C-alpha positions in Angstrom: 21.0 -23.8 -16.8 21.3 -20.1 -16.2 22.8 -18.3 -13.3 22.3 -14.9 -11.7 25.0 -12.7 -13.1 27.5 -11.5 -10.5 30.6 -11.0 -12.7 32.3 -7.8 -13.7 30.3 -7.3 -16.9 27.1 -8.1 -15.2 27.8 -5.6 -12.5 28.6 -3.0 -15.2 25.3 -3.8 -17.0 23.4 -3.4 -13.7 25.1 -0.1 -12.8 24.6 1.4 -16.3 21.0 0.5 -16.6 20.2 1.6 -13.1 21.8 5.0 -13.8 20.2 5.5 -17.2 16.7 4.1 -16.6 16.0 4.0 -12.8 14.3 0.6 -13.2 11.7 -0.6 -10.8 12.8 -4.1 -11.6 16.1 -5.3 -13.1 17.4 -8.8 -13.5 20.7 -9.5 -15.4 21.3 -13.2 -16.1 24.5 -14.5 -17.4 23.7 -17.2 -20.0 27.2 -17.7 -21.3 27.4 -21.3 -20.1 24.5 -22.1 -22.4 26.7 -21.0 -25.3 30.0 -22.6 -24.4 31.9 -23.5 -27.5 29.6 -21.6 -29.8 30.5 -18.7 -32.0 30.9 -15.6 -29.8 32.1 -17.6 -26.8 35.3 -15.9 -25.9 36.0 -18.2 -23.0 35.6 -15.5 -20.4 32.2 -16.8 -19.1 30.8 -13.3 -19.7 29.7 -13.1 -23.3 26.0 -13.8 -23.4 23.4 -12.1 -21.2 19.7 -11.7 -20.7 18.2 -8.5 -19.2 14.7 -8.2 -17.8 14.0 -4.6 -17.0 11.0 -2.6 -16.0 11.2 1.2 -16.1 8.8 4.2 -16.3 11.1 5.4 -19.1 9.6 2.8 -21.4 6.0 4.1 -21.1 4.7 4.8 -24.5 7.7 3.4 -26.3 7.6 0.6 -28.9 9.4 -2.7 -28.2 12.1 -1.6 -30.7 12.5 1.8 -29.1 12.9 0.2 -25.7 15.6 -2.1 -27.0 17.4 0.8 -28.6 17.3 2.6 -25.2 18.9 -0.3 -23.5 21.5 -0.8 -26.3 22.4 2.8 -26.1 23.2 2.6 -22.4 25.4 -0.4 -23.0 26.8 0.6 -26.4 30.6 0.2 -25.7 30.1 -3.1 -23.9 28.1 -4.4 -26.8 30.8 -3.3 -29.2 33.7 -4.8 -27.3 32.7 -7.3 -24.6 29.2 -8.6 -25.0 28.5 -11.0 -27.8 24.8 -11.4 -27.3 22.1 -9.6 -25.2 18.5 -10.7 -25.0 16.2 -7.9 -23.7 12.8 -7.9 -22.2 11.8 -4.3 -21.4 8.5 -3.3 -19.9 6.9 -0.2 -18.4 5.4 -0.6 -14.9 1.9 -2.2 -15.0 2.5 -4.1 -18.2 
């Protein structure tokens, strides 16, 4: 089961992606409970996330370029606090 993310890291993900990409749709889901006891689970309950984002900034970009854009906005979180991030990135109308 997943839960809508409301924790500190989830709020930071939301704030950073909103500032960087002005999304028309953004959902951040904390999937850490699905990975409890697995490698990368630091016990914080905030280690694994899924992001679904729609932004005009992705128009004309490949899937890889879109993921790099999201990763860039979250770089220090990915380096230090997030173990796994699943990304679904679309342009409006896709």
